[in-house]
N, C-alpha and C positions, 0 to 999 in steps of 0.2 A: 638444236643449239638443246641444251639443259633447259629441265624444267628447276625450277626453285628447292627443290628437294633431294636436286643431279645435283644443283651449285654449291649445295649446303655440302654436300659429301665428299666433293671435293676437295673444300675447301681444308676439309677436317682431313683430308689427306694428303693436301701440301702441308696443313701445320706439321701432322706424325711425321712425317719427311723431315721437314725442318729441325721437328724437335730431336731425330735420329742421329741427323747431321753432328747437331749439339755436343749431344749424349756418348758419340762417340769417340769425339774428337778432345774430350775433357781427359785428365790426367789426375791423379793424385799421388800423395806420398802412402807408401807401405799399403795395408789393405782395408781401409777409410770410406771406403765408398760402396755403398751398399746398395742392391737393386734389388724392387720386390713386386712381385706380379701377382696379382690372387681373381683367379677365377671367379665365375659367375656363382653361387651360392655356397662361395668357401665364409667359413666362421672369422671373425673378425677375435675372434677371445680367443679362436687355436693360434693364429697369428701373436698376438700379443703375448700371449705365456711363450710360447717360441724363442720372443726377442728378448723376455728375462731369462732364458735359460742361457740364449748366447750370451747377456748382459754377463752375466757368473762365469759362461767360460774366456768371455774377452778381459778378463780384467786380472786372469793369467797371464797374459800378454808380458813377455820380457821388458821388451822396450816403449818406454814411460811416455815419448812423443806418438809410437803409432797405438800405444794402450787406450793414448787418452782421445785420441783423432777414432778411434776404432770405437771406447764407448757413448764419446759425443753423436757421432752418425747414427748408434742403437737405438741413443736420447731422443734424435729428432725423430726417427722414424715412429717408435714410440707416442711421441707429443701428436703426430702428424695424425696416427692412425684412432687419437681419440673424439677425434673430429668427425670419426663413423658412427654410426650406429650398427649399420651393416652394411658388406659389401654393395655394390651399385650393381644394379640389373645385368652391366654389360663390365662385370671385373675389377677391379681397382689397378691402380701402375705407379708406384710409388720408389723416388731415385733420392736417396739426400747421401752427403759427405763433404767430405772437403778437396776441392781440385785447387789443383795447380795455375795457377791464371801465366798471360803470356809474359807478363813483367816477372815473373817469380813468385811474386804473393798468393800466399794460402786464402781461399776462398771459401765460404761453405757454400753449398746449394740444398735447395729442396724442391723438389716434385709431387704434383702427385695429380693424378686425375680419371678421370672413366673414362675410356676409348670409346669412340663412337658406334662401334658393334664391339659383340662380344669375341672376348677375348678368352681362347682355348688352353692356358697353359701356367705351370704354375712356378714361382721362382722365389730363390732366398737365397742371394750371392753376397758374399764380400773380400771386394778383391780391387786390383790398384787404378780401377776402369770399372764405366758404368756397361752391363750388357744389355745391347736391343735386340738382340737374333727374334724374340718373341715379337717384336713389335714390326718387324719383316711382316708378319701374318697378318696384321692389319690394311698391310696395303696389296695384297693381295684380290684381285678381283675376285667380286660374290655377286656380277652383270649374270641377269638373268637372259636368256634369251630365250623367242619363242618361236618353234617350225612351226610350218605347215605341211605337211606332206598327202598331195594329190595326182590322183589317177583318174584313170574311166572306172572302176571301183569303190572308191570310194576317198574319201579323206577323213588323216590324224590332225590334231593339235597336239600340242607337247610344247614342254619347257626345259632348260635347260641349265643348269647355275649350280657353278662349277663339276661335280665329278656325278654331281642329281640331277637324273632327267625323269618327269615323270609327265604322263600320258593325259592332259587335261579332258578328250571326247575326242569320236570317230564316229562315222555314219558311212554308212554304206548306200553306195546306188545301183538303180541298174538303166543302165543307156541302151536304145536299143542302137545296134551295130549297122553298118552302110551294109547294102546288098545291091544288087542291080536289080531284085524282080519288083514287079510293082507296076509295071507298063505303065498307061499314065497317069498312076499313085505316087509314082516316083517322086514327084517334086513336093507329090503331099508330106509323102516318109519322110525325104529330108529337111522339109521344112521343121515336122512334130521331132525331126533329130536336133535338130541346131536350137528348138525351143526347149526340148528337158535339157540339151547341154548349159544355154543359157540359165534356165532357172538354180542348176545345179551351182555353176560362179557364184548365180546369187546371193544362196543359200551360204558358199561355205563367207564368202564376203560379210554377210552380217554376221555370221557366228565368232569368224577374226575379231568384227569389233567386240564382241560379246566377250571375249575372252583376255584378252587382248590391251582391252582399253580398260583404266581406273575411273570408275564413273564415278567417284567422289570429285578427282582432282579434272575428269575429259582428256586427258592424259596417257600415252604411251605405259604397262606397268612392264615390258622388257626394252630391254637396251636397244635388242636388236632383231631382227627378222628374218629366218633364214627359211624360202618356199624350195622345196622338192617336191619330184615326181616324175613320172613316166610320160610322154607325149606330152601335148604341149599346155595343157590346163596351167602350168604353174605360170608358167609367163599370159596368159591368157587373162588369168587372177591379175599379177600383178598391173600389168595395162589396164585392168578394168573401169572405167566410171564407178560404177559398185563398190570396188575396195577405198574402202575410210583415209583418204589423202595423210593421216594421220599418222596411219602404218606404212605407208605407202615412202612417209619420207624415212623409217628403220631401217627399208628393208637392203641387208648388208651382201647379199647373198641370190641367186638361183643356182642349181643343181639339181642334177641329171640324176636319176636314180632308177637301179635295177628294178622295185619293189615296191608293191606300196605297205601298206600299216607299219606297224610298229619295225619289222625288217627294214621299208624305206628310212624309218625315222633313225634305227640305229644307223643303217650308209650316209646317210645325212649330216649325224651328227660327226663321223668319219672323215666326210670330205671338207667339210667346213671348219674340223679344227683352225688353221692357220690364220684363217680372218678371226674366228671368233679371238684369238690367242692376241689379236694385231687390232681388237677390237678397238681401245684407247686413240688408237695410233691413227685406222683408219677415221674417226673422230675429229681430229686434232687435222687432220689433211684437208678432210670438207670444210669444216670451220676457216682456215689462212685460205683459203681458196677461195671462200664467199668471200672472204677480205680480201684479197688479191683481185678479184670478178669487180668487184667495186672501186678500187682505185683502177684496171683498165680500163674502165666504160668512163670513168672518170664522172659517176653521177653525183659525185659533192656526198653522197653519204657515207664516208670514212671520216680517220682522224687517226695522226698518229704519231710520234712523241710525250714528251710528258706533260708540257705547259696548253698543247693546243685540247690533246685529252682531259686533263683535268676542266677545262673548260670549257670542253661541250659535257662535261657530266656536271661541272656547275649546274647547267642550264637546261638539264636533265634529255639532254638529246643522245646518249648515249643506251644503245639499246643491247649491245653487246661489248663487252670492258675484253677483251683481249691483253695479257701480261704473263711472257716467261717466266718460268718459274724459278728462276736465280738471277731477276734485273737484279742488281745492285746501287738502289739510288737509296738515299736515306732520305726520311721529312722533317725536316726541323721547323720550331715553333720558337724563331729570334726577338727577341723583343730591346729595343732602344734602349742604351743606360740611358738617354740627353733627353729624350723626349718623353719616352715609357711606352710608345706605340709599340706594337707587335705586327710582326710578319711573317709570312710563309714561304719558306725555301727546301728547293731539291736538288740534292747535291751527288755526286759521284765521288770513286773515292778519289779523285785528284783533286775534285774543285773543295773535296771536305781539307784535304790541303794548303789549300789554298789564303792563308789568314785574311785575304784583302778582304772572301767573299763573305767573312763574319763583323765586317765592318760594312756602314753603312758612305756610299759613295760619295753623299752631299759633304754631310760634314764629319765623316772621317770616326761618327763616336763608335762603340765598339758595340754589338750586338748579339746580345746573352743567351743562350741555349736556354731558353723555358721548357721545351721538350724533341727529347729523339725518335721515331723511330722510322723502321724499314717501309718505304714507301706501300711495298708488298700487304706486310698486318695492315695497313692503316685504309689497302680498298677492302680487304676481306674483313674488316667491321667496320665496315662506314659503306661498301657497294650498294645495298638493299634502301640505303638514302638516296639513293641518288636514282631508282626505280629500275637498275640494268641488270643483267645477269654478267656474273664475274667468270673467263675460263683461263684454267691458269696452262699453258702450250713447255712444249719442249723444246733443243731447238735437233732433237736429232731424227725427225722430216726434213726431206729437203724443205720443205715450203714452211716447217718452223728455224731451220737456220737459215734459213733467207727474210722470212720477219725478225729474228734477235738483231743479223745485220745490216739490213737497209733501215733496220723503221726505229731502233733500238732498243726493240724486245715491247714495246706498249703500244697500246692501237685501241681504235674501237670502230663498229659497225657502226651510224646511224639512227635515229630514227628515221628523219625525215633531213632533205640537203640544207646544207652546213658550212657558207664562206670561212672558213678560216682565217683567211688571209687580211678580209677587214678587222679582223680583233684584232691580229699584228701588228698597225697599223696605234692602235690605243696601246698597244703595251710595249713601244718600242725603247722605253723607258726600265723594264724589267733588268735586274741582273743576269739573272740564272736563265742558263739554257736547258734545252734539254740533252741527252745524253747518246744523239746522233756521233 
């Protein structure tokens, strides 16, 4: 399960994915759509000067309509840049221009934001579409993985992030070999050997906690752990009581390598490459697997469907909220035109098309839309209020696909047992139903 920082990062990634989708779908007339990306340590003054030069060049465009659109977009970009004294630490992304909406109308849009991690691209393009290629960089995993390479001669601790590997620490050990001599002392030798092995495993376990647990948060500082080595030390370590349970939960793979030390580290990276590239996939399978386990054992510590999940959230009972990243449900705040009271409804596309859903069933009074927001966005903004972690899942894994089809793409693992049926009796009068 993700900690707070991890959850925030997942939400940022989801927001960028959503933004890329919207930007890629947008189209304009002529070349009036500006894509501007400034890397960290770039100068606002340089870009402002460049936009001034572009303004001069664009004034010579022959087509009046296109000229006005381009000049308008450049002016919007200049105005927006005035809000910044300097480029933010992670760089600056700015999209502005006139897009054509689905019903053929023209609409001005300006989007500017600081990415959640540094963007290493510099871009200025005027086109009939927004260029989002550089944003895809932000979605690439920068997760850090820990490696423990352990054999009979010593242990190496290392990390791998992207293509950067780092050796954190290594130490050697001198373990007595097995031998058949000793006569009456053979048992004593065997006991000493076992004791030395035990101390070696303990030292490795203690150092693993030192290197891979962040003392400030008491959480692992790596996304996953790979244990490697020859002989059975690695297995002994993974099953040992001395090995920190917080790290035990992070073990992705245990691999056999022919060497110890740095050569073993390189070999372990090679052997684990497939697992590391699918780590999100594995985490998702584990998470949904845990959810299905609660259901199959009928523990009462699970909830699914929009209504039940929201009720459990309001009660503070949800520990992990699991939502499909493309869940197509909107949250409406509706006001009754005759009584003035507001109600909250959740509709999918079909329910939105039915006008009866926007009338009060008792009085047929019209329900006016005060606020409309996708349920996903509302969760991203509000989940902290309910004291839960928020996990976005895809439908690409078998478990993910089953979760989306069978459970409507929304559910939660609860902190304690809750019988949702007793609440359903109270709420039979409500109109909206979930997306099953």
